C-alpha positions as CSV (number, residue, x, y, z in Angstrom):
1,M,6.3,-27.9,-5.4
2,V,8.2,-25.0,-7.1
3,R,6.5,-22.8,-9.4
4,S,8.5,-20.1,-11.6
5,L,6.8,-16.6,-12.3
6,I,8.4,-15.2,-15.5
7,R,7.3,-11.8,-14.0
8,F,6.3,-11.5,-10.6
9,K,3.9,-9.0,-11.5
10,Y,2.0,-8.7,-8.1
11,I,4.5,-9.3,-5.8
12,L,6.3,-6.5,-4.6
13,L,9.1,-6.3,-1.9
14,S,10.3,-2.9,0.0
15,L,12.3,-2.5,3.1
16,V,11.1,-2.5,6.5
17,L,12.7,0.9,6.8
18,V,11.6,2.3,3.9
19,A,10.8,6.2,5.1
20,L,7.2,7.0,4.9
21,M,7.2,10.3,2.8
22,P,3.7,12.0,3.0
23,V,3.0,14.7,1.0
24,S,2.4,18.0,2.7
25,P,-1.6,18.2,2.3
26,S,-2.5,22.1,0.9
27,W,-6.2,21.8,1.5
28,A,-7.5,21.9,5.0
29,A,-7.7,18.6,6.9
30,V,-10.7,17.3,8.1
31,R,-11.2,15.8,11.6
32,S,-12.8,12.7,12.7
33,G,-12.4,11.5,16.3
34,H,-8.4,10.9,16.7
35,M,-7.6,11.4,13.1
36,T,-7.5,13.8,10.5
37,A,-7.4,13.3,6.5
38,A,-6.4,16.0,4.0
39,L,-6.5,16.1,0.1
40,G,-3.3,17.3,-1.7
41,P,-1.3,18.6,-3.2
42,A,-4.0,17.3,-5.5
43,P,-3.5,17.0,-9.6
44,A,-5.4,20.0,-11.5
45,T,-6.0,18.4,-14.6
46,I,-6.9,15.0,-16.3
47,T,-7.0,14.0,-20.1
48,P,-10.4,12.1,-21.7
49,G,-9.5,8.6,-20.6
50,G,-6.6,9.6,-18.7
51,E,-5.3,8.8,-15.2
52,A,-4.6,11.0,-12.3
53,A,-3.2,10.0,-8.7
54,L,-5.0,11.6,-6.0
55,P,-2.9,11.9,-2.6
56,V,-5.1,11.5,0.5
57,T,-2.8,12.1,3.8
58,L,-4.2,10.3,7.0
59,T,-2.7,11.6,10.3
60,P,-3.7,9.7,13.5
61,D,-3.1,11.7,16.6
62,K,-0.4,11.0,18.9
63,A,0.2,7.8,20.7
64,W,-2.9,6.3,17.8
65,H,-2.7,4.1,15.1
66,T,-4.7,3.1,12.1
67,Y,-4.4,0.3,9.7
68,W,-3.2,-0.8,6.3
69,I,-5.3,-2.9,4.2
70,N,-4.7,-6.1,5.8
71,P,-4.9,-4.8,9.6
72,G,-3.0,-8.2,10.9
73,D,-4.2,-9.9,13.9
74,T,-6.8,-7.2,14.9
75,G,-8.4,-3.9,13.4
76,L,-10.0,-3.1,10.2
77,P,-8.7,-2.3,6.9
78,T,-8.9,0.9,5.7
79,D,-11.2,1.8,2.4
80,I,-11.0,4.6,0.2
81,S,-14.0,4.9,-2.7
82,L,-15.3,7.3,-5.0
83,A,-18.8,8.5,-3.6
84,G,-21.3,8.8,-6.4
85,T,-18.6,10.6,-9.0
86,P,-19.8,10.2,-12.6
87,G,-17.2,10.6,-15.4
88,L,-14.6,9.0,-13.1
89,S,-13.9,5.6,-11.9
90,L,-11.5,4.2,-9.0
91,I,-8.3,2.1,-10.6
92,R,-6.5,1.3,-7.6
93,T,-5.0,2.7,-4.4
94,E,-1.5,2.2,-3.4
95,W,-0.2,2.5,0.2
96,P,3.5,2.6,1.5
97,T,4.8,-0.2,3.2
98,P,3.0,-0.7,6.6
99,Q,4.5,-0.6,10.3
100,K,4.5,-3.6,12.3
101,L,2.9,-2.5,15.2
102,T,2.8,-4.7,18.6
103,Y,0.8,-4.1,21.7
104,D,0.4,-6.6,24.4
105,G,1.9,-9.6,21.9
106,V,-0.9,-8.6,19.4
107,V,0.7,-7.8,16.0
108,T,-1.0,-5.4,13.3
109,Y,-0.1,-3.7,10.4
110,G,-0.5,-0.2,10.2
111,Y,0.4,3.6,10.4
112,D,1.3,5.5,14.0
113,Q,2.5,8.4,11.9
114,P,1.3,10.4,8.8
115,V,0.4,8.2,5.8
116,T,-0.2,9.2,2.1
117,A,-2.0,6.6,-0.2
118,Y,-2.2,7.6,-4.0
119,V,-5.8,6.9,-5.0
120,H,-5.6,6.4,-9.2
121,V,-8.6,7.5,-10.7
122,R,-9.6,7.5,-14.6
123,A,-11.9,9.8,-16.7
124,A,-14.3,8.5,-18.9
125,P,-12.9,9.0,-22.5
126,E,-15.9,10.8,-23.6
127,A,-15.3,13.6,-21.3
128,K,-15.2,16.9,-22.9
129,I,-12.2,18.9,-22.9
130,G,-12.7,22.5,-20.9
131,S,-15.2,20.5,-18.6
132,Q,-14.6,20.0,-15.2
133,I,-15.0,16.7,-13.0
134,P,-15.9,17.1,-9.5
135,Y,-15.2,14.1,-7.2
136,T,-15.6,12.6,-3.6
137,L,-13.4,10.3,-1.9
138,H,-15.0,8.6,0.9
139,I,-12.9,7.2,3.7
140,D,-13.9,4.5,6.2
141,S,-10.9,3.6,8.8
142,L,-10.6,2.8,12.2
143,V,-8.1,4.7,14.9
144,C,-6.9,2.8,18.0
145,R,-4.8,3.5,20.9
146,D,-6.0,1.9,24.2
147,S,-9.6,1.5,22.7
148,C,-10.8,2.1,19.2
149,E,-13.1,4.2,17.3
150,P,-14.4,4.0,13.7
151,V,-13.6,7.1,11.5
152,S,-14.8,8.5,8.3
153,F,-14.1,11.3,6.1
154,D,-15.7,13.0,2.7
155,L,-12.8,15.0,0.7
156,A,-13.8,16.8,-2.2
157,G,-12.1,18.1,-5.2
158,R,-12.4,18.7,-9.0
159,L,-10.4,17.8,-12.2
160,N,-10.0,20.2,-15.4
161,V,-10.3,18.0,-18.2
162,S,-7.1,18.8,-20.6
163,A,-5.6,17.6,-23.7
164,E,-2.5,18.0,-22.1
165,I,-1.0,14.8,-20.2
166,A,0.2,16.0,-16.7
167,P,2.9,13.2,-15.0
168,I,1.7,10.9,-12.2
169,A,3.4,12.2,-9.4
170,T,3.7,9.6,-6.6
171,S,5.9,9.3,-3.4
172,A,9.3,7.5,-2.9
173,G,7.9,5.8,-0.1
174,L,5.6,3.5,-2.2
175,P,6.8,-0.2,-2.4
176,V,8.8,-0.6,-6.0
177,N,7.8,-3.4,-8.4
178,L,11.5,-5.6,-8.7
179,Q,10.3,-6.8,-12.0
180,A,12.6,-9.8,-11.4
181,P,11.9,-13.4,-11.8
182,A,11.0,-15.2,-8.7
183,T,10.3,-18.6,-7.7
184,Y,8.4,-19.6,-4.4
185,S,7.9,-23.2,-2.7
186,R,6.1,-24.5,0.2
187,E,7.5,-27.1,2.3
188,G,5.1,-28.0,5.2
189,G,3.7,-24.9,6.5
190,V,6.8,-22.7,5.3
191,L,6.6,-20.6,2.3
192,R,9.9,-19.7,0.6
193,I,10.0,-16.9,-1.8
194,H,13.4,-16.3,-3.8
195,F,13.9,-13.2,-5.9
196,S,16.6,-13.5,-8.5
197,L,18.8,-10.6,-8.7
198,P,22.0,-11.6,-10.7
199,G,24.6,-8.6,-11.7
200,N,22.9,-6.6,-9.1
201,P,25.0,-6.6,-5.9
202,A,24.2,-3.0,-4.8
203,L,20.2,-3.9,-4.6
204,R,21.2,-7.3,-3.0
205,A,23.3,-5.3,-0.2
206,R,20.5,-3.7,1.1
207,F,18.8,-6.7,2.3
208,T,22.1,-7.2,4.3
209,H,20.8,-4.7,6.9
210,P,20.7,-6.0,10.3
211,D,16.7,-5.6,10.2
212,G,16.1,-7.3,6.9
213,A,13.5,-7.5,5.2
214,S,9.9,-8.4,5.7
215,I,6.8,-10.2,3.6
216,F,3.5,-8.3,4.2
217,S,0.7,-10.1,2.6
218,E,-2.3,-7.8,1.4
219,I,-4.8,-11.2,2.2
220,A,-5.7,-11.5,5.4
221,D,-5.0,-14.9,7.5
222,L,-2.4,-16.0,4.9
223,I,0.4,-15.6,7.0
224,P,0.3,-14.9,10.7
225,P,1.4,-11.3,11.5
226,S,3.5,-12.6,14.6
227,A,5.4,-15.4,13.0
228,P,9.1,-14.9,12.5
229,Q,10.5,-14.5,9.1
230,T,14.0,-15.5,7.7
231,L,16.1,-13.8,5.2
232,T,19.2,-15.4,3.4
233,T,21.1,-13.9,0.5
234,D,23.3,-15.7,-2.1
235,P,25.1,-14.6,-5.4
236,Q,22.0,-14.9,-7.2
237,G,19.8,-12.9,-4.8
238,F,17.7,-13.2,-1.5
239,S,15.2,-15.5,0.0
240,V,12.8,-14.9,2.4
241,S,11.1,-17.6,4.5
242,V,7.8,-17.5,6.3
243,P,5.2,-19.4,8.1
244,M,1.7,-19.8,6.5
245,A,-1.2,-19.6,8.5
246,S,-2.9,-23.5,9.0
247,G,-5.4,-24.7,6.6
248,T,-4.3,-21.9,3.9
249,S,-3.0,-22.3,0.4
250,L,-1.0,-19.8,-1.5
251,P,-2.7,-18.0,-4.9
252,D,-0.8,-18.4,-8.1
253,L,-0.2,-14.7,-7.8
254,A,-0.4,-13.4,-4.1
255,P,-0.2,-9.8,-3.5
256,L,2.7,-9.5,-1.2
257,V,4.5,-6.5,-0.1
């Protein structure tokens, strides 16, 4: 069965070798166990009903690692929430492409170096210009080496409500929406996703790197992290074939990176 998606809105693809480009935090880092967290440089203003992106940088100690929103074969997803912040709502959190980390044959998705996530928030439409909105971001995560320990952080800041619209700044290390037609099919236990990029040889050439590209599913247990993935290119684009976990079905729009 083949389904065409006119706009593969929720399927993102990025190279495994995308550089993680954490923003240098301007505020003091908070330590919990073997990891630190810092907020900044954070935007100073937001408009009534407008959006801002708050950068949170997590830095595991050397030889330690933390996890993406889908941790892979083991671990726990990192969760960021707004803690009791009236006048401000959380829209989404953007994460850089994770690393594939292998320990004793166990494959996990995460980061063993500083990583900056962007927490997008929206101000209430009735927010008054000239007022301030204090906020606290609460973070729950897991950091591991030979053993694992849960860590928690509370990072506080404030936004000034302004009539001027400030640009939303994020990192080049985040996945990019290709905004390209795609098809996917499932044959037996193999999922094949084809991205159509006719007339864009430069972009197609990026995926001929020996390390190729990998699919990371935000949905746990959809694609086995240790399963091999096959990349093929053609004049019209490229395809990635991945085994699916037994007993799973593919959602109509699966969030993949």
